[in-house]
N, C-alpha and C positions, 0 to 999 in steps of 0.2 A: 433486496436482491434475493434471487431464487437460483439455486444450483441444482440442476438435474443430472443424475448419473445413471448409466446402465453398466452393470458389471457382466463381463463375459469370461467363462473358463475356456480358454482356447487350448485345443488339444496340442500336446507337445509335438513339435515338429511342423506345426501349421502356423506359427507365428508370422513368418514372412508373407504367406498368402493372406492372412487375416489383415495385416498392416497394409498390404498392397490394395486390398478391397476397399479399405477405408480412405487411402490416398487417392484413389481413382474415382470415388463416388462424387455425385453432384449433391452438395449439402443444401444449398439454397437458404441457409440460415440467415445470411445477411439481408435477405429480402424481408425479414420479419421484424415488426416493431418490437422493441425491448431486447433484442439479441445483443449480447455483449461479447461473449468469448467462447471458443471451443478448444478442447484438447483431447487427444486420444492418449491415455496413460497406460503404460506397461507396469505391472506389479510383480510380486514374487511368483516363482515357479514351484511346482511340486513334481513328482514323478509322472503325474497324469496331465496336468495343464499349466498354463501361464495365465495369470490373472490380468485382465485389462478393464479399463473403465472409460467409456466416452463421457465427457464432462462438459456441459454447457452451462453458461451463466446468463441469466436473464434479469431485466430490471425488476420484474415482478412475477409471482406465480401465475397470474392471469395471462401475462405475455407468453409464458411457457405453455399454458393450456390452449391458448389460441394457435400456437405452433402445432400442437398435437391434433387439432381439428382442421388444419389448413390443407389446401391443394398441394402446397409445397411439401408438406409432411407425407402425404399420400404418394406423391411423385418419387420422393427420395427412398421411401420404404417399400416401393413396388416390388423389387426383386430381392429384398433382404432375406427371404427364405433359402435362397440359393447358397448362401454361405454357412447354413446351419451345420453341414458336416465338419466345419472348422472348429466349432465350440461344443461344449458339453451342456445339455439342458437349454433352458431359456435364459435370455439375459435377465438379470435382476435389477429392477428399478429402485432408485433411492432419490428422494426429493428433500432439499433443505432450504429453509427460509433463514435468511440472515438475522441475527439478534444483535450483532455488534460487528463493526468494521473499522479499519484503520486507513 
């Protein structure tokens, strides 16, 4: 199993707009081999931002990498720069390979 996460520091007050942008987007993840699960997670807040993470679970890291090279990925991310004013800096990617599961 491979878990891919992007962390976003969403400007305080822009949380609703950020969540709405995610709810309304065409994900196309289910079209991809190895895709298992997706969640958008809201974390703690500071005076400046609220932390969010997009969290996808894949059968293998290769399945995730195939997603990043796919037409589906390009189509989904085509307008992603338009939501940049909602968050601080660039999303921070973290990828994890499973070493144990229950």
